[in-house]
N, C-alpha and C positions, 0 to 999 in steps of 0.2 A: 361676503356672507356674514351674517350676524352670529355671534356665539350663542349657544343654547340658552344661557341665562337671560339673554335679551328677549327671548321669546316667552318668558314666564311672566305671569301677572306681577305687578309692582309688589315688592316686599317678600316675594317667594324666591328662594335660592334653589338653583338646579341641584338635584341630588348628586349628580356626577361631580359638580364643582365642590360640594361639601365633602364628598368622599375623598377628593384629592387634596384637601387642605391638610396642613401639617397636624393641626389639632384633631381634625376628624380622623386622620389615619392613625394617630396614637390612641384614640378612644374607641376605634372600631372593634378591637378584640373584646371590649366590655359588653358589646351587644350579644356576645355568646355567653349564655348562662353558666356553662361549665367553666369558662375562663374566669368569670367573675368570682365564682365559688373558690376556684383554685387560688386565684390571686389573693383573696381575703384570707383564706386559711393559711397559706404559706407566709404571708406578711406577718400574721400574728405568731406563727411558729418561729419565725426568724427573731422576733422580739424575745421569745422564750429562750432561744439559743444564746442570746446575749446575756440574759439573766443567769443562765447556767454557767457561762464562761466567767462571770464575775463571782458567783456564789461559791463555786467549787474551790478555787484557790483560798478564799477567805475561810471557808469551812475547815480546810486542812491546816492552814497557818494559824488560825485562832484557837485551834484545839491541840496545840503542842506539836504539830507536824512541822516539817521543814521543806525546803525547796526540793531536796532529793525525793522525798515521799510524793510531792506534787508531780515531779517528773515521772515517777513510777506509775502513778495513776493515769497520767496523760498518755504514757506509752501503752498501758493496758487498754486504753481506748483507741489509740491511733493505729496500732498494728492490726487488730481485727477489722477496722474500717478500711484500711488499704487492702487487706486480704479478701474482703467480701465484695468489693465493687465488681469484680469479674463475674462472680456467681450472681450478684444482684442484676447485672445486665442480662444474664441468661434467664433468670426468673422473671424479669420484666417482659421479655419477649414471649414467655410461655404463659404467664399469669395475666399479662397486660399491665401497663404502668400504674393505672389508678388502683387496681386491686393490691399490688405490691406495696404501694405507698400507704394504703389504708392499713395493711397488716403491720408495716413498720412503725407507723405512727401509734397504733394501738399498743404495740409491744413497748415502745419507748415511753408512752404515758404510764404504763404499769411500772417500768423500771425506775423512772424518775420519781414516781409516787412512792415506791418502796424506799428509795434513797431519802425522800422527804420524811417518811415515817421514822427511819433510823436516826435522822438528824434531829427531829423534834423530840424523839424519845431519849436520846443521849448523844454520845460522841462516837460515830462509827469508826472502827479501826481501819488500818491500811488495807487489810485483806478483804474486808467487807466492801470498801470502796472499789477495789480492783474487781471483785466478783460482780459488781454491778456495771463497772466501766467496760468490761470485756463484751458482754452481750449488747450493751448500749452502742458501742462502736460498730459491732457487727450489723446491727439493724440500720445504723446510719449508712454503712456500706451498701446494704440492700436498697436503701431509699434513694441514694443519689443518682444512680443510672436511670431509675424510673422517673425521677423528677426531671432529668434532662431529656427524656424520651416522650413525655406526656403531651407536650404542646402540639406536635404534629397530629396527635389523635383528636384534638379538640378545636384546632384552628385550621382554616384553609391556608393555602400557600401564600396568598396575598397578604394575610394578616399575621403571618408567622413572625416576621422581623419585628413588627410593632409589639407583638406579644412578648418576644424575648427581651426587647428593649425596656418595656415597663416592668417586666419581672426582675431584670438586673437592677434597675433603679430602685424598685421596691426593696430588694434585698439590702442594698446599701443604706437606704433611708431607715429601714427597720433596724438595722444593726446600730446605726448612730443613735436612734431614739432609744433602743433597747439597752445600749451600754449606759446611757445617762440615767435611765430609769433604774437599771440594776444597781448602779452606785448608790442611788438614794435609798432603795429598798434594803440593801444589805447594810448600809450605814445606820439607817434609822430603825430597822426592824431586825431580821436575822437572815442568815443564809438559808435556813429552812423555809422561810416565807418565800424567798426568791425561787427556790426549787419547787415549791408547791405551785407557784404561778407558772413555772416552766411546764410542769406536768399538765396543768390545765390548758396551756396553749397547744399541746399535742392532742388533747381531746377535741379542742375546737377545730384543729386541722383535720383530724380524722372524720369529724362530723361533716365538714365541708366536702370532703372527698366522697363520703357516703351519700350526700345529697345530689351529687352529679348524675346526670342522665347518661346511662351507658349506651354507647353507639355500636351498631353493627358495622364492621369495617372489613373490606378485603384489603389486601396489601397494596392494591392500586387505587383504592377509592379515596376521595376527599372526605374529611371528617364530617359527620352529621351529629346532630344532637338527639335524634330519636333512635330508639332501639332498645333491645332487652337483653342481649347476650353477647358479651365481649368475645367469647370463644366460639364464634359462629362457624358453621360448616364451610362458609365461603373462605374464611381466613385459613382454616386447616387445609382446604383443597389448594389454595394458592401457595401455601408453604411447601407442598409436595413437589411443585414444579419450579419453585423459586430458587434463585442462586443461593449456594450455601455460604455460611460464614467464612470458612477457610478460603473458598474460591474468591469471594468478594475482597478479602484482604489481599490476596495474591494479585488481583487484577486492578484494584482501584489505586491509582497513583495519588488521587486526592487524599484518601485516608492515610496512605503511607507517609505522604509529605506532612499531613496534619499531625500525625503521631510524632514524627521526628521534631517538628517545630515545637510541639507541645512539651516534649521532653527537655529540649534545649532551653526553652523559655522558662519553665518552672525550675529547672536546675539553677539557672542564673538568678531568678527572682526570689525564690524562697529564702535562701540563706542571706541574700543581700538585704532584704527588708527586715528580717527578724533577728539577725545577728550583727551584720556589718553596720547597718544604719544606726542602731542604738549605740554601738561602740564609737562611731564617728561623732554623734551628737554629744555623747558623754565626754569624749576626749578632745579632739581638735576644735570642735565647734563650741564646746563648753556651754551647750544649750540647756542642759538639765532635762528633767522629766517634762517640763512644760513645753520645751522646744520639740522634744520627740512627739509629744501628744499633738502639737500643732501640725507636725508633718503628717502624722497618721490621719488627723482630721481633714487635712488638705487633700490627701489621697482619696479618702472616703467621699468627700464632697465632689471631687473631680469624677470619681466613679459613678456617683449618683447622676451627675449631669451627663456623663457619657452614655449612660443607659438610655436617657431620654432623647439625646441627640441621635443615637443609633436607631432608636425606634422610629424616629421621624424620617429616616433616610430610606424609606421603603422602596422608592422608585430608582434608587441609585443603580447604575449599571456596573458590571464587573465588581461585585461585592468582594470577591476574594482579593483582587488587586488593591482595592481601597483599604481593606482591612490590613493588608501587609504594609502599605505605605504609612498608615496611621501607627502601626506597631513600630515602624522604623523611627518615627518621631519619639515614641516612648523610649527606644534604645538610646537615642541621642540625649534626651533630658536626664536619663538615669546616669549617663556618663558625666554629666555636668554637676550633679548634686553636691559634691564636696568642695567645689571651687567658688564658694560664696558663703555668705552668712546663713543664719537660720531662716530668715525671710526668703532669701533666694532659693534655698533648698526646698522650702515649703511650696514655692511657685512651681518648681520642677516636679514635686510630688503631685501637685494639683493637675498639671499637664499629663503626668504619667497615669494618674487615675482616670482621667478623661479618655486618654488614648487606649488604656487597657480595656475599658468597658466597651468602647466602640469596636475595637478589634474582636473582642469575645462575642459580642452580639452578632456582628456580621459573619464571622466564621462559623459560629454555631448555627445560624440560619442557613448558610450555604450547605453545611454538612447535613443538617436535617432534611433539606430538600433533595439531597442526592442519595442518602442511605435508603435502601429498601425498607419498607415499614416493618417487615418481620425480623429485621436485624438491628433495629434502632437501639434497643436496650443493650445488646452486646457490644455494639460499636461505641456507644456512650460510656459503657463500663470500661472498655479498653482505653479510651481517652482519659477517663478519670484515673485509671490505674497508672497511666503514663505521668499524669500530673502529681498524684500523691506519692507514687513510688520514688520519685527523685527527691522528695522533701527531706527525709532523714539524712541522705547523703549530702544534700546541699547545705543544711544547717551545720552538720558536723565538719565538713570541709571548710566552710566559711569561718568557723571558729578557729581552726588550725591556721588557715592562711592569714586571718586578721592578727593573730598573735605573732606570726613570723614577719609579716610585711606591713602591718598597719592597715587601717580601713580605707584610706584615701585611694590607693592604687586599684583596689578591687572594683570601684565603680566604673572607671573607663574600661577595665578589662571585661567586666560583666556586660557593659553596654556593647562592646565590640563583639563578644560571643553571641549576644542576642541579635545584633545586627546581621552577623553572618548567617545565623539560622533563618532570619527573615529573608535575606537575599537568596538563600537556597530555596525557600518557598516560592519566591518570585520566578525562579527558573523552571518551576513545574507548571506546564501549560494548563493542566486540569484545575489547579488552584488559582492561577493567575487570571484565567478568562471567565470564571464563574461569576 
């Protein structure tokens, strides 16, 4: 029997064959208008985040501040961000993700605009910076669960993994581009100019969200692009008979295992990358700032590629098992980082970034497919809380352990802990067989 494409007139490709191609699968989400708007707005907003990340330290340090004051401002931002992700998940489920993202982007545009005005007017003091950083971090906490929950609202299940993959890749690419642009803008112009551009990117993101077509969805429906009211009576009726948040947490081994793996992974990874790695490069490797920058760039490049690779693996079977096996590769290369020069460590970081993105995309897709739609925001908020909540402990403990034992031993120890967490995930049938 001839394949379908052989029955087509010369020069015409069968639609099914085009759909199954790797490139076709990666581009399919862009046929959905809402996804294209979301992708464009969030990519621009991520570039703005990189501008802010460079402009803020230079604003403080160039105006007579010191590292301690910078740490205070970052803490004023970080604590509300962690504290608000759970509430953000609840709000995402009740307001719907698009609406909450729109509110958060609008508020952050106003706050960064106010910071810009203070910067261009004069030199904002520590307390003024903290007064802006606190609500800015809170709205970031509201935004993040909604951002993680919105794709199942606008893409069908077949396109969800490709959508997650290109979104992860876009975030990494925009961060790399934004960091380079930020350095040029701050160096040649001012921190205030970079902050003004950041505020503008929030406006662009908010406009892209506002332009999305609102869909009427029940908790069991596939997403559609037509509709007028997110809070439809169908959704409300479905919620009344749907499983509760507490019961779902008690009965879902998948979510329980995911939370434990997430806590263990972020506990090992956070302090290792931001405290132990710079100490290793500065000390034993004698690689200097350029060596450290090379490793971070290698990780970012690997993460960019990993997002694209994961998005192309839409037909892979047992996504959960594949994700865990790839994560095991990441644990191994992390353990090997200190046992070579800067170039060898950069290669390990490249592989780690590639593995990290593939794992995140596959696991996120699996979780999004399993979570009841009306609980999506709260579960995503809980997973984000598990990620962010371990960060302060991880960096603090890493600093203490590095001072006492040196950085080298912490890499194989962290790789071992991460590997054990992944092996635990493999013992969970619900996670392994999805």
